N, C-alpha and C positions, 0 to 999 in steps of 0.2 A: 657637552650637552647644549643643544640650542633650544629655542622655544617650542619646537615641535616634537622633541624627544619624548616627553611625558605623555602628550596626547596620543602619540603613535603607540607607545607601550600600553596605554589605557585601552585604545581601540583593539590592539592585538589580543589583550587579555579578555576583553568582553567577547570578541568574536570567537576565540578558542573555547571559552566556557559555553557559548551558545551552541557550538558544534557538539561538544560533549553532551550537553543537555538533549540535543536532538538525536543523539546516538543511543537511544534507549533500546533495551532488549525486552520484548514482550513475549506473549505465548507462542508466537511464530518462531521464536528461538533463532533470530537472525538480526544482527551479527552477535555471535557469542565467543568465537575464538579470539584469543588475545591479539594476534597479529593483525586480524582484520580491523579491530578497534584502533590499533596503533596507526595503521595506514590512514584511516579516515580522520583520526584526530590530527595527524600530521598535515593532511590536506586541508583540514579546517584551519590550522595555524597559518598555512600559506595563504589561504583565502582571506583570513583576518588581516594579515599583513598587507595584502593588496588593497583591501578596503580602507585600511588605516592611512596609507600614504597618498590616497587619491586627493583628499581635501588639501593637505599641505602642498602637494604638487601644483594644484590649481592656484592656491594663494601665492605661490612663488612664481607663477606664470611658466612653470615647466610642463607645458602641455604634452610634450612627447612622452612623459612618464605615464600618461593615461593609456598609452598604447599597450602597456603591460596588461590591462584589463582584457584586451582582445586576445592576448596570448593565454591568459588564464581561462578564457572561455573555451579555447581549443583543448587545453589540458584537462579541464573538468569534463569535457565530452569523453575523454579517455576513461574517466572514472565510471561513466555509464557503461562503456564497453567492457571494462574490467568486471563490473558486477554482473553484467549480462552473461559474459563467458563463464565466470565462476559458477553462477547459479544454474546455468544450462548444463554444465558438466556434472554438478551435484544432483540435478533433478532426475537423472537416469537411475539413481540409486535410491530414490524415495519410494516408499510403499505406495503413497498417494502423491503423485507429482504436483508441483505448483502449476505447471503449464506455462507456455511462452508468453501469454498475455499478462499474467501475474508477474513473471520475471521482468518483463519490460517495464511494468509499472514500478517495481522496486528499483530498477536501474535508473529510471528517470528521477525518482525521489532522491537517490543518493547524489545525483548531479545537481539537482535544484537546490538542495540544502547548502551546498557550497556557495551558491549565489545569495542565499539568505544570510549567510555568514558575512559576505562582502557588504551587503546592505546594512547589517547591524553594526559592523565596525565603522563604516562610512558615516552613518548617522550619529554614532556615539562620539566620534572625533569632531564632527561638525558642531555638536552641542558643546563639547569641551572648549573648542577654539572660539566660538562666538560668545559664549557666556562663561561657564566655569565647570569644574569637574562634577558638581552636583546636578547641574542641568544635563551634562553628558550622561550621567547615570539615569536620569529620568528618560532621556531619549533612548538609551539602551533598553530600558524596561519596556517602553512603548514598541520599539522595534522587535523585541523578543516576543511580545504578545502578538504582533502582526505575523511574525514568523511561525508561531504556534498555530495560528488560524490557517495560514497558507499551507502548512504541512499536514494538517489533519485530514482534509478531504471528506468526501461523503461515505456513508455506510449503507449496507444492504437494508438495515432496519429502517432507513429513511424512505425507501421506495417500495418495500413489500411488507406484508403482514405474514408472520411465520407461525405455523400451527403444527403441533405434533400429531402424527397419524401412525398408528401401529401397522407395520407391514403385514400383508396377508397373501395367501396363495390361492389361486384359482386354477386347479390342476397343477401344471408345471410352471405357470406364469406367476411371477412375483409382482405384486401391485402395492403402491402407496396411494390410498384412496382409490380413485379409478384410473390412475396413471400407471401404465405398464412399464416395468423397470427392466426385467430380463427373464429368461427361461432357465429354471433350475430343475432338473429331472431327478437327481439323486435324493432319496428320502433323508439320508444322513445330512446332506448339505441344507435341505429344507429345515431340518430341526435346528441346525446351527444358526441359520438366518433368523428363524423365529425367536430363538433364545437370545441372541446378541444384537439383532438388527434394530434399527430405529428409522422411522420415516418422518419426513417433514414436508409440508406443503407451503410453497412460497406464492402468495397471492399478490400480484402487482397492483399498486395503488392507482396507476394511471397507464395510459397507452405507452408513454415513454419508458416507464419501468418495465412494461411487458417486453419491449424490444431489447432493453438492457440485459435482463436476466435470461433472454434467449441466447445470448452470446456464450459460446462454449467455454471461452477462457474465464468468464465470470463464474460459471457453474463449477469449473474445475477449482477455482480459488476457494469456493465455499467448501468443497469436499476436502481440500488440502487443510484448510484452517481447522475444521472440525476434527479431522484425523490427527492433526498435530496436537491439539489441546486435549483430546480425550483418548488418544491412542487408536489403534486399528487392529481388529481381529482378523489378521490374515498373514500369509507369508508368500514368498515368491512361488509361482506355479499353481496358484489357487484362483483362477479367473472367476469362479462362482462367488468369491468373497470380496470382489472389488466394489468399493463404493461408487454409486452412479447417481446422476441427476438427469431426469428425463422431463420433457415438456409436453403439456397438454396442448395439442394443436388448435383446439377449439377456443379456449379462453386464455391461453398464455400462461397458466399456472405451471410451476415447476415442482416436480416431485423429487425429493432428495432422499436417497437411501444410503445409510452408513452403518458400519459394524464397529462401534467403538469398544475399547476394552473397559472403559468406565461408562456405564449406562446411566448417565445423569441427564434427564430431560431438561430441567431448568437451566443447567449450565450449557447444554447444547443450543438451546434457544437463544441464550445470551451471546454465544460465540457466533452463531449464524448472523444475528443482527449486527454484530460488530465487524463482520467481514467488509473490507474496504470496497467501495464501488470503483472498479478499475476504469481509469480514464479512457483507455482504448476500447472499453466495452460500452461506454455510454452512447446511447442513441436518442435523438430527439426528433422523431418524425413529425410531431405536431408543430414544431417550430418551422420545419420546412413547408408544411401545408399552409401555415399562417403567412409565411413570406410569399408564397405563390399567390395567395388570395390578395395580398397587398399590391403585388405587381400587376395583377389583372385589373384591379380598380384604379 
């Protein structure tokens, strides 16, 4: 054992525990299967090892060892591809699919968390070598807090106000408030919709939010999360019972119609508010207008 053995072991341990911490299973139920967790834990161990050896390599002036970090970047991009391909294959069997935008967001998150592991391990080893193990632990806690902030992202509840509205029929047209959802002509289906259906209105807080919730992928993510948490009253071959989200073209509000197995309004409002704001769906037209004004002046 040399002077770097214990710091490297310390960094690998901290990094691996960080990856396990970030590999939580929530109401979206992913990942749950054992082998998926083993794969991501193993990749986290590798990422922790890469981050742990970076500082000792620099101190020994072995700068070629840093090139392994570039190799890691290419390997972790494969993690994104793996998650994207897996979820895309599974999505065709979901009653309410996630949608490609949501899948891409999940895939990016799995890739980026390995980089957060490298950062945590690197900072922990740096604190250990420059000071002592206790300072290394303090650095590790700070890095873990930063990683938690970076992995959290925004939520729909931050950009919209959510209100429950009971669905209604006007002839064969199904409405949530004044937003038309779809046409259901069969009286039996109308009775099921009124019995099990729930409607929600998403009111954007600003113009940027209005553009964000207009994204079809963001709306599909809302439908998927609500249906995952509360269940869905439908089976294959029942298009009249498909949850939908439609937009009011005048003011940008979005009407959400779902048919949950558990009709719990308070829980549904909480779930919709907790749906992540997808990075690929975020639009900021006001920022563009502001930059154009500055360029003209």
